C-alpha positions as CSV (number, residue, x, y, z in Angstrom):
1,X,-23.9,7.9,-17.3
2,X,-24.7,4.5,-16.2
3,X,-27.0,3.3,-13.4
4,X,-26.0,4.2,-9.8
5,X,-26.7,1.0,-7.5
6,X,-27.2,1.9,-3.8
7,X,-26.6,-1.2,-1.8
8,X,-27.8,-2.2,1.6
9,X,-28.8,-5.7,2.9
10,X,-32.5,-5.6,1.6
11,X,-33.1,-3.2,-1.1
12,X,-31.1,-2.4,-4.1
13,X,-33.0,0.1,-6.0
14,X,-31.9,3.1,-8.0
15,X,-34.7,6.0,-8.0
16,X,-37.4,3.1,-8.4
17,X,-35.5,1.1,-11.0
18,X,-34.9,-2.4,-10.0
19,X,-31.5,-4.1,-10.3
20,X,-33.1,-6.5,-12.8
21,X,-34.2,-3.5,-15.2
22,X,-30.5,-2.2,-14.9
23,X,-29.1,-5.5,-15.7
24,X,-31.3,-5.8,-18.8
25,X,-30.1,-2.3,-19.8
26,X,-26.4,-3.3,-19.5
27,X,-26.9,-6.5,-21.5
28,X,-25.1,-4.9,-24.4
29,X,-22.1,-4.1,-22.6
30,X,-19.0,-6.2,-23.3
31,X,-18.4,-9.1,-20.9
32,X,-14.7,-9.8,-20.5
33,X,-13.5,-13.5,-20.0
34,X,-13.5,-14.5,-16.1
35,X,-10.2,-14.0,-14.3
36,X,-8.7,-17.1,-13.5
37,X,-5.7,-18.7,-11.8
38,X,-4.2,-19.0,-15.2
39,X,-4.8,-15.4,-16.3
40,X,-3.4,-14.0,-13.1
41,X,-0.3,-16.2,-13.1
42,X,0.6,-15.2,-16.5
43,X,-0.5,-11.5,-16.3
44,X,2.8,-10.6,-18.1
45,X,1.7,-12.3,-21.3
46,X,-1.6,-10.2,-21.3
47,X,-0.1,-6.5,-21.5
48,X,-3.3,-5.0,-22.9
49,X,-4.9,-5.4,-19.6
50,X,-4.1,-4.8,-15.8
51,X,-5.9,-7.4,-13.7
52,X,-4.4,-7.2,-10.4
53,X,-3.1,-4.5,-8.0
54,X,0.7,-4.9,-8.8
55,X,0.2,-5.6,-12.5
56,X,1.6,-9.2,-11.9
57,X,1.6,-11.5,-8.7
58,X,5.3,-10.3,-8.2
59,X,4.2,-6.6,-7.8
60,X,6.5,-5.7,-10.9
61,X,4.2,-3.0,-12.3
62,X,6.2,-3.5,-15.6
63,X,4.0,-2.9,-18.6
64,X,5.3,-4.9,-21.8
65,X,3.6,-2.3,-24.0
66,X,6.2,-0.2,-25.9
67,X,4.2,1.9,-28.4
68,X,4.8,4.6,-26.1
69,X,8.6,5.1,-25.9
70,X,11.5,7.3,-25.4
71,X,11.5,8.4,-28.8
72,X,7.9,9.5,-29.2
73,X,6.7,10.3,-25.5
74,X,7.0,13.9,-26.3
75,X,4.0,13.6,-28.4
76,X,1.8,12.1,-25.6
77,X,-1.6,13.9,-25.2
78,X,-4.7,13.5,-23.2
79,X,-6.9,11.0,-24.8
80,X,-9.7,11.8,-22.3
81,X,-10.5,12.8,-18.6
82,X,-13.5,12.0,-16.7
83,X,-14.6,13.4,-13.3
84,X,-15.2,10.7,-10.6
85,X,-18.5,12.2,-9.4
86,X,-18.9,12.2,-5.5
87,X,-15.6,10.3,-4.8
88,X,-14.6,12.9,-2.4
89,X,-18.0,13.5,-0.9
90,X,-17.7,13.7,2.9
91,X,-13.9,13.9,3.0
92,X,-12.6,16.9,4.8
93,X,-11.0,19.4,2.4
94,X,-7.4,19.1,4.0
95,X,-7.4,15.3,4.0
96,X,-8.6,12.3,2.0
97,X,-6.3,10.5,-0.8
98,X,-7.3,9.0,-3.9
99,X,-4.9,6.4,-4.0
100,X,-6.3,3.6,-6.0
101,X,-4.9,1.5,-8.8
102,X,-7.3,1.2,-11.5
103,X,-7.9,-2.5,-12.9
104,X,-8.5,-2.8,-16.8
105,X,-9.9,-6.0,-18.5
106,X,-11.2,-5.9,-22.2
107,X,-11.7,-2.3,-22.6
108,X,-13.4,-1.8,-19.2
109,X,-11.8,0.0,-16.2
110,X,-12.7,-0.7,-12.7
111,X,-11.9,1.4,-9.7
112,X,-13.3,2.4,-6.1
113,X,-13.1,5.1,-3.6
114,X,-12.7,5.5,0.0
115,X,-16.5,5.6,1.0
116,X,-17.7,2.5,-1.0
117,X,-18.1,3.9,-4.4
118,X,-17.3,1.2,-7.2
119,X,-17.1,2.0,-10.9
120,X,-17.2,0.2,-14.1
121,X,-16.0,2.7,-16.9
122,X,-16.1,1.7,-20.7
123,X,-12.8,2.9,-22.2
124,X,-13.0,0.9,-25.3
125,X,-13.7,4.0,-27.6
126,X,-10.0,5.0,-26.9
127,X,-10.9,8.8,-27.0
128,X,-13.9,8.9,-24.5
129,X,-15.1,7.2,-21.7
130,X,-18.7,6.2,-20.3
131,X,-19.8,4.9,-16.8
132,X,-21.4,1.6,-17.2
133,X,-22.4,1.1,-13.6
134,X,-21.6,2.9,-10.3
135,X,-22.4,0.9,-7.2
136,X,-22.5,2.6,-3.6
137,X,-21.7,0.2,-0.9
138,X,-22.5,3.4,1.5
139,X,-19.6,3.5,3.9
140,X,-20.8,5.8,6.8
141,X,-19.2,9.2,5.9
142,X,-20.1,10.7,9.5
143,X,-18.4,8.0,11.5
144,X,-15.4,6.8,9.5
145,X,-12.2,8.7,10.0
146,X,-10.1,7.1,7.2
147,X,-10.1,8.5,3.9
148,X,-8.4,6.1,1.6
149,X,-8.3,2.7,-0.2
150,X,-5.9,1.6,-2.7
151,X,-7.8,-0.8,-5.2
152,X,-9.7,-4.0,-5.8
153,X,-9.1,-7.5,-6.9
154,X,-10.6,-9.5,-9.7
155,X,-11.6,-13.1,-9.6
156,X,-14.0,-14.8,-11.9
157,X,-16.7,-12.3,-13.1
158,X,-16.2,-10.3,-9.9
159,X,-14.5,-7.5,-8.4
160,X,-13.6,-7.6,-4.8
161,X,-12.8,-4.7,-2.3
162,X,-12.1,-4.4,1.4
163,X,-13.5,-1.1,2.8
164,X,-12.3,1.3,5.6
165,X,-15.3,0.2,7.8
166,X,-14.0,-3.3,7.8
167,X,-16.3,-4.9,5.3
168,X,-15.1,-7.0,2.4
169,X,-17.4,-7.2,-0.8
170,X,-17.8,-8.8,-4.0
171,X,-19.5,-7.1,-6.9
172,X,-20.5,-8.6,-10.3
173,X,-18.5,-7.0,-13.1
174,X,-21.2,-7.4,-15.6
175,X,-24.1,-5.9,-13.7
176,X,-22.8,-4.1,-10.6
177,X,-24.7,-6.2,-8.2
178,X,-23.3,-6.8,-4.8
179,X,-22.8,-10.7,-4.7
180,X,-22.0,-10.5,-1.1
181,X,-20.4,-8.6,1.7
182,X,-18.9,-9.5,5.1
183,X,-17.7,-7.7,8.1
184,X,-14.3,-9.2,8.7
185,X,-12.4,-6.2,10.5
186,X,-13.5,-4.9,13.7
187,X,-13.5,-1.2,13.3
188,X,-14.3,-0.1,16.7
189,X,-12.0,-2.1,18.6
190,X,-8.9,-0.3,20.3
191,X,-7.2,-3.5,20.6
192,X,-7.9,-7.1,19.5
193,X,-9.1,-9.4,22.3
194,X,-7.9,-12.8,23.1
195,X,-10.8,-15.3,22.3
196,X,-13.3,-14.9,25.2
197,X,-11.4,-11.8,26.6
198,X,-13.6,-10.0,29.1
199,X,-13.0,-6.4,28.0
200,X,-13.5,-4.4,24.7
201,X,-12.4,-0.8,24.6
202,X,-14.2,1.1,21.9
203,X,-12.2,3.8,20.1
204,X,-12.9,6.0,17.0
205,X,-10.4,4.1,15.1
206,X,-9.5,0.5,15.4
207,X,-9.2,-2.4,12.9
208,X,-9.7,-1.3,9.2
209,X,-8.6,-1.9,5.6
210,X,-6.7,0.3,3.2
211,X,-4.4,-2.0,1.2
212,X,-6.1,-3.5,-2.0
213,X,-6.9,-7.2,-1.7
214,X,-5.3,-9.9,-3.9
215,X,-7.1,-12.9,-5.5
216,X,-5.1,-16.3,-5.1
217,X,-7.0,-19.6,-6.1
218,X,-10.3,-18.6,-5.1
219,X,-9.2,-16.8,-2.0
220,X,-9.3,-13.1,-1.3
221,X,-6.3,-12.0,0.8
222,X,-6.9,-8.9,2.9
223,X,-4.6,-7.2,5.4
224,X,-5.5,-5.6,8.6
225,X,-4.4,-1.9,8.4
226,X,-5.0,-0.3,11.7
227,X,-2.0,-1.2,14.0
228,X,-1.2,2.4,14.8
229,X,-4.5,2.5,16.7
230,X,-3.6,-0.1,19.1
231,X,-4.5,-3.4,17.4
232,X,-2.7,-6.4,16.2
233,X,-2.1,-6.7,12.3
234,X,-3.4,-9.9,10.8
235,X,-3.7,-11.4,7.4
236,X,-7.0,-13.2,6.4
237,X,-8.0,-15.3,3.5
238,X,-11.7,-15.3,2.5
239,X,-13.6,-17.5,0.0
240,X,-14.3,-15.7,-3.0
241,X,-17.5,-17.3,-3.6
242,X,-19.4,-16.4,-0.5
243,X,-16.9,-14.3,1.9
244,X,-16.5,-17.0,4.4
245,X,-13.3,-16.4,6.4
246,X,-10.9,-19.4,5.7
247,X,-8.0,-18.4,7.9
248,X,-6.5,-15.6,9.8
249,X,-3.0,-15.2,11.0
250,X,-1.7,-12.5,13.2
251,X,1.7,-10.6,12.9
252,X,1.8,-10.1,16.8
253,X,2.1,-13.5,18.4
254,X,0.1,-14.3,21.5
255,X,1.4,-16.1,24.6
256,X,2.5,-19.8,23.6
257,X,3.1,-18.8,19.9
258,X,6.5,-18.5,18.3
259,X,7.8,-15.0,18.7
260,X,5.9,-14.1,21.8
261,X,9.0,-14.4,23.8
262,X,10.2,-11.1,21.9
263,X,7.7,-9.1,23.9
264,X,9.5,-8.9,27.2
265,X,7.5,-6.2,29.0
266,X,5.0,-6.8,31.8
267,X,2.3,-4.3,30.2
268,X,1.0,-7.0,27.8
269,X,2.1,-4.7,25.1
270,X,1.5,-7.4,22.3
271,X,-2.2,-7.1,22.8
272,X,-1.9,-3.5,21.2
273,X,1.4,-4.2,19.3
274,X,0.7,-3.0,15.8
275,X,2.4,-4.7,12.9
276,X,-0.3,-3.9,10.5
277,X,-0.3,-4.7,6.9
278,X,-1.6,-1.6,4.8
279,X,0.1,-2.1,1.6
280,X,-0.7,-5.1,-0.9
281,X,1.6,-8.1,-0.7
282,X,2.8,-10.5,-3.5
283,X,2.4,-13.9,-4.4
284,X,5.0,-16.5,-5.3
285,X,3.0,-19.3,-7.2
286,X,5.9,-21.8,-7.3
287,X,6.1,-21.7,-3.4
288,X,2.5,-21.2,-2.8
289,X,3.2,-18.4,-0.4
290,X,2.1,-14.7,-0.3
291,X,4.7,-12.4,0.9
292,X,3.8,-8.9,2.8
293,X,5.5,-6.4,4.7
294,X,4.4,-5.5,8.3
295,X,4.3,-2.0,10.1
296,X,5.9,-0.6,13.0
297,X,5.6,-1.7,16.7
298,X,3.0,0.3,18.8
299,X,3.4,2.7,20.8
300,X,5.6,3.9,17.9
301,X,7.9,6.2,19.8
302,X,8.1,4.3,23.0
303,X,10.5,1.3,22.8
304,X,10.6,1.2,26.7
305,X,7.2,0.3,26.8
306,X,7.7,-2.9,24.7
307,X,11.1,-4.1,25.3
308,X,12.4,-6.9,23.2
309,X,12.7,-7.5,19.4
310,X,8.8,-7.1,19.1
311,X,8.4,-9.7,16.4
312,X,6.9,-9.7,13.9
313,X,6.7,-6.0,13.3
314,X,9.0,-4.2,10.9
315,X,9.2,-7.5,8.9
316,X,8.5,-9.4,5.8
317,X,6.5,-12.6,6.5
318,X,5.8,-15.4,4.2
319,X,2.4,-17.3,4.5
320,X,1.2,-20.6,3.2
321,X,-2.0,-19.7,1.2
322,X,-3.7,-23.0,1.9
323,X,-3.3,-22.8,5.9
324,X,-2.1,-19.4,6.7
325,X,1.1,-20.6,8.6
326,X,4.1,-18.6,8.4
327,X,6.7,-20.2,6.4
328,X,9.5,-17.7,6.9
329,X,10.2,-14.0,8.0
330,X,12.8,-11.6,8.3
331,X,12.8,-8.6,10.7
332,X,14.5,-5.3,9.3
333,X,14.8,-3.2,12.6
334,X,14.2,-4.9,15.9
335,X,12.5,-2.7,18.6
336,X,12.2,0.1,16.1
337,X,11.1,3.5,17.3
338,X,11.0,5.9,14.4
339,X,7.9,4.8,12.8
340,X,9.8,3.1,9.9
341,X,7.1,0.8,8.8
342,X,8.4,-1.9,6.5
343,X,4.8,-2.9,5.0
344,X,5.7,-1.4,1.8
345,X,5.8,-3.4,-1.6
346,X,7.9,-6.4,-1.7
347,X,9.1,-7.1,-5.2
348,X,9.6,-10.7,-6.5
349,X,12.3,-11.3,-9.2
350,X,15.2,-13.5,-10.1
351,X,18.6,-12.1,-10.2
352,X,22.3,-13.0,-10.8
353,X,24.0,-11.7,-7.6
354,X,27.6,-12.4,-7.0
355,X,27.6,-14.9,-9.9
356,X,24.9,-16.9,-8.5
357,X,21.3,-17.1,-9.9
358,X,18.9,-16.1,-6.9
359,X,15.1,-16.0,-6.3
360,X,14.9,-12.6,-4.7
361,X,12.5,-10.5,-2.8
362,X,13.4,-6.7,-3.0
363,X,12.3,-3.8,-0.8
364,X,12.7,-0.2,-0.5
365,X,12.9,0.2,3.4
366,X,11.3,2.9,4.9
367,X,14.3,3.1,7.2
368,X,16.3,4.3,4.2
369,X,18.0,0.9,2.9
370,X,17.1,-1.0,-0.2
371,X,17.2,-4.7,0.9
372,X,17.4,-8.1,-1.1
373,X,16.6,-11.4,0.4
374,X,16.3,-15.0,-0.7
375,X,12.5,-15.4,-1.3
376,X,12.6,-19.0,-0.5
377,X,13.7,-18.7,3.0
378,X,14.1,-15.0,3.9
379,X,17.8,-15.1,4.1
380,X,19.5,-11.8,3.9
381,X,21.6,-11.1,0.7
382,X,22.5,-7.4,0.8
383,X,21.4,-3.8,1.7
384,X,22.4,-0.3,0.6
385,X,21.2,3.1,1.4
386,X,19.1,4.8,-1.1
387,X,17.9,7.9,0.8
388,X,20.0,11.1,0.8
389,X,20.3,11.4,4.5
390,X,20.4,8.6,7.3
391,X,21.8,9.1,10.7
392,X,19.8,6.4,12.8
393,X,22.4,3.6,12.3
394,X,26.0,3.5,11.0
395,X,24.9,0.8,8.5
396,X,23.7,-2.9,7.9
397,X,25.8,-5.9,9.0
398,X,26.6,-7.6,5.7
399,X,26.2,-11.0,7.4
400,X,23.1,-10.7,9.4
401,X,21.2,-7.8,7.6
402,X,20.4,-6.3,11.0
403,X,21.5,-2.5,12.2
404,X,25.3,-2.7,13.0
405,X,24.5,-1.5,16.5
406,X,21.8,-4.2,17.0
407,X,22.5,-6.0,20.3
408,X,20.5,-9.2,20.7
409,X,21.3,-9.3,24.6
410,X,19.6,-5.7,25.1
411,X,16.0,-5.5,25.9
412,X,15.8,-1.8,24.5
413,X,17.9,-1.2,21.6
414,X,19.9,1.9,21.6
415,X,21.3,1.9,18.1
416,X,22.9,5.6,17.6
417,X,21.9,7.0,21.0
418,X,21.8,10.6,19.8
419,X,19.1,9.9,17.1
420,X,17.2,7.2,19.1
421,X,13.6,8.0,19.8
422,X,12.3,7.1,23.1
423,X,10.2,8.1,26.0
424,X,11.1,11.6,27.5
425,X,14.0,12.2,25.2
426,X,13.0,15.8,24.3
427,X,13.8,16.7,20.7
428,X,15.5,14.3,18.5
429,X,16.4,14.7,15.0
430,X,16.8,11.7,12.7
431,X,16.9,10.8,9.0
432,X,15.2,9.6,6.9
433,X,11.8,11.3,7.7
434,X,9.5,9.4,9.9
435,X,7.5,9.0,6.5
436,X,10.4,7.4,4.8
437,X,11.9,6.5,2.3
438,X,9.4,4.8,0.4
439,X,6.0,4.1,2.3
440,X,3.4,2.5,0.7
441,X,3.9,4.2,-2.7
442,X,4.1,1.3,-5.3
443,X,7.7,0.5,-6.5
444,X,8.5,-1.3,-9.8
445,X,10.9,-3.7,-11.4
446,X,12.0,-3.8,-15.1
447,X,13.3,-7.0,-16.3
448,X,14.5,-5.1,-19.3
449,X,17.0,-3.1,-17.3
450,X,17.2,-5.4,-14.3
451,X,16.3,-2.2,-12.2
452,X,14.0,-1.5,-9.4
453,X,12.6,1.9,-9.1
454,X,11.3,3.5,-5.9
455,X,9.6,7.0,-5.5
456,X,8.9,8.6,-2.0
457,X,10.1,11.0,0.6
458,X,13.5,12.5,1.5
459,X,14.1,14.5,4.6
460,X,14.8,14.4,8.4
461,X,12.3,14.6,11.3
462,X,12.4,16.4,14.6
463,X,10.3,14.5,17.1
464,X,9.6,15.4,20.9
465,X,8.4,12.5,22.9
466,X,6.0,12.1,25.6
467,X,7.5,12.0,29.1
468,X,5.2,9.1,30.4
469,X,4.2,5.7,29.0
470,X,0.8,5.3,27.8
471,X,-0.4,3.5,30.9
472,X,-3.8,2.1,30.9
473,X,-5.9,-0.5,32.6
474,X,-4.6,-4.0,33.4
475,X,-4.0,-6.2,30.5
476,X,-2.3,-3.6,28.2
477,X,-5.5,-1.8,27.3
478,X,-4.7,1.7,26.3
479,X,-6.4,4.6,28.2
480,X,-8.6,6.9,25.9
481,X,-8.6,6.8,22.2
482,X,-6.5,4.5,20.3
483,X,-4.6,7.5,18.9
484,X,-2.7,7.9,22.3
485,X,-0.8,4.7,21.2
486,X,-0.1,6.3,17.9
487,X,0.7,10.0,18.9
488,X,3.5,9.4,21.6
489,X,5.6,12.1,19.8
490,X,5.1,15.5,18.5
491,X,6.6,16.2,15.0
492,X,8.4,19.7,14.5
493,X,8.7,20.1,10.7
494,X,10.5,23.6,11.2
495,X,13.0,22.6,13.9
496,X,16.6,23.0,12.7
497,X,17.7,20.4,10.3
498,X,14.2,19.0,9.6
499,X,13.0,19.0,6.1
500,X,10.8,17.2,3.5
501,X,11.4,16.6,-0.2
502,X,11.0,13.6,-2.6
503,X,12.9,11.3,-5.1
504,X,12.9,8.6,-7.5
505,X,15.7,6.2,-7.3
506,X,16.9,3.4,-9.7
507,X,18.8,0.4,-8.3
508,X,20.7,-2.2,-10.4
509,X,19.5,-5.7,-8.7
510,X,22.7,-7.4,-9.7
511,X,24.6,-5.1,-7.2
512,X,21.9,-3.8,-4.9
513,X,23.4,-0.2,-5.8
514,X,21.8,3.1,-6.9
515,X,22.4,3.8,-10.8
516,X,20.4,6.9,-11.1
517,X,18.3,9.2,-8.8
518,X,16.3,12.4,-9.2
519,X,15.3,14.8,-6.5
520,X,11.9,16.3,-6.3
521,X,10.7,19.3,-4.6
522,X,7.8,17.6,-2.8
523,X,7.5,14.1,-1.4
524,X,6.2,11.6,-4.2
525,X,3.0,10.1,-3.1
526,X,2.1,8.3,-6.2
527,X,4.8,5.6,-6.8
528,X,6.0,4.4,-10.3
529,X,5.1,2.3,-13.3
530,X,7.8,1.3,-15.8
531,X,7.3,0.2,-19.3
532,X,9.0,-1.9,-22.0
533,X,9.3,1.6,-23.9
534,X,12.0,2.4,-21.6
535,X,9.9,5.0,-19.5
536,X,8.9,5.5,-15.7
537,X,5.7,7.1,-15.2
538,X,4.6,8.9,-11.9
539,X,2.2,11.7,-10.6
540,X,3.6,14.2,-8.5
541,X,1.9,16.2,-5.5
542,X,2.3,19.5,-7.4
543,X,-0.1,18.3,-10.2
544,X,2.3,17.1,-12.8
545,X,2.3,13.7,-14.5
546,X,5.9,12.8,-15.5
547,X,7.7,10.3,-17.7
548,X,11.2,9.6,-17.0
549,X,14.0,7.8,-19.1
550,X,14.3,4.4,-17.1
551,X,18.0,4.4,-17.7
552,X,18.9,7.9,-16.3
553,X,15.7,9.3,-14.7
554,X,16.1,12.2,-17.1
555,X,12.4,13.9,-17.5
556,X,11.3,13.2,-20.9
557,X,7.7,14.3,-20.9
558,X,5.3,16.1,-18.5
559,X,1.7,17.3,-18.2
560,X,0.2,19.6,-15.8
561,X,-3.2,18.3,-14.7
562,X,-3.9,20.8,-11.9
563,X,-4.8,18.2,-9.5
564,X,-2.5,16.4,-6.7
565,X,-1.4,13.0,-7.4
566,X,-1.4,10.3,-4.8
567,X,-2.5,7.4,-7.0
568,X,-0.1,5.3,-9.0
569,X,-0.2,5.2,-13.0
570,X,-1.0,2.2,-15.1
571,X,-0.9,1.4,-18.7
572,X,-3.3,-0.9,-21.0
573,X,-4.3,-1.1,-24.6
574,X,-7.4,-1.3,-26.5
575,X,-7.7,-1.8,-30.3
576,X,-3.8,-2.0,-30.6
577,X,-3.3,1.5,-29.0
578,X,-1.3,2.0,-25.8
579,X,-2.8,4.2,-22.9
580,X,-1.5,5.6,-19.6
581,X,-4.2,6.0,-16.9
582,X,-3.9,7.7,-13.5
583,X,-6.5,9.0,-10.8
584,X,-5.8,12.5,-9.5
585,X,-7.5,14.5,-6.7
586,X,-7.9,14.8,-2.8
587,X,-5.1,15.1,-0.4
588,X,-3.8,18.1,1.5
589,X,-2.3,20.6,-1.0
590,X,-1.9,23.7,1.3
591,X,1.8,24.3,0.9
592,X,2.0,27.5,-0.6
593,X,4.7,26.8,-3.1
594,X,2.3,24.4,-4.8
595,X,-0.1,27.2,-5.6
596,X,-3.7,26.4,-5.8
597,X,-4.6,22.9,-7.2
598,X,-7.9,21.6,-7.9
599,X,-9.1,19.0,-5.4
600,X,-11.7,17.3,-7.6
601,X,-11.4,13.6,-8.4
602,X,-10.3,13.0,-11.9
603,X,-9.3,10.0,-14.2
604,X,-6.9,11.2,-16.6
605,X,-5.9,9.1,-19.7
606,X,-3.1,9.6,-22.2
607,X,-2.1,8.3,-25.5
608,X,-0.2,9.2,-28.7
């Protein structure tokens, strides 16, 4: 195994061996070409490597490798597996998710874990692997209560990660040395102050990072993920060379900013308004905008506390990458109250819709609808239901894209009153489940089939809401831990009508309608990757890796790994041979029907 680099500000020593000695030991390792603007913008032309979270800037997760295909996938075998030592250390046995997308460049695989471990693994041999270096950025396991990160970015000779403790770091790919680290998010804030504000309430959980960053033209884009704990969401760009913050744009507008008029309360609810960004965005290089989805307003189950449309929550937003200015937005569900975050993946593709060629952003909404918008201006194109059950609205207005019951004159929307969650409503059954639909799970687009694929939850939730508003001191500062703003409702999973399951859905982008669907016994937490070989790969919570036919979603191959999967698969090639890789382990697997699964962190790699 390679050296383990323990990092703090002054010393970087490993059992008495200096970084310089370790660097000398590693000098024989292959050094890949720098990751550049040209390489990232042309990632589709380099299918042997996987150099950004979504495979390309458009988040397609489409591998152009076709050596593994429908005809021979039945012969897929384990090429090798490797334990990711200590990746779950300090994480409670019933929580903690390994959700990271590995990156691969020139026979080297890179990944990170929740508490700051960063790996470079030599996978060039094909049938075995070797850790080149392992760097520990030492996230405090005693104080940090979040147990998941979703990957890294590459730029130049560095990998970049944002961690749950609010740091952003740059690590040299060649040596594992930490080039720089900066504290960007304020993890102990229960809300984000106005500049010069007099009060700071310290909570267990505040601002943090979970979404993988993306690298764009020398900038590392990071999204603040802690909206549910009484913070305002924001997107920031930091300089890849030194970590200096270049710009920051909030998703909840302050007084005097466009959109603030949609927060019509007297509680200053905007201060704790949510709208976080906890799934990695996409980048349109032609328009020079980055496109991200935003999460729910907060408190999530109390729309009466925050009357108005609550911009820019439950929205998709496009930011100019040079200035951080918002170019356009579209809000899916104004004044939402079911925890239907819309921060999930936004796919960018061109499609022929209604006889017209359009530049599209497609999104599997957590609210149960698949949306297509014009990605040049955010204008609505179409939406169709994709979940089995949906009862919170009668449908989507084909002209506006808003729920049919939406009334711009109302301060608090009612939608379908019998399924509307609000303060003191008692038990309310609504569908889809408050977890979706598709949450953060990566979706995929195949240019071969002109089809998008989404994996996630199916089900209905029964929520009982708190009888009183989360009233706190003046200024909208919540009383007690930030969790009070998150948990204004109690989920009753055994109530009549409540259930959870999973599915994978395929939708034709020319029509926006479903062409195939497969029901799963458990929610899919892994997401999907599609290949030119006509296959859709995923990992399931019951320990199986599965390949489906991309036309019918009929299962063609499966392998029982014995670990629960919450991380998405990728595909890469070394020496002319295609591989499928996926990380397993962690997560709550207490459901008796799932049997006893190993919790160990493991990298699995398959080939013919």
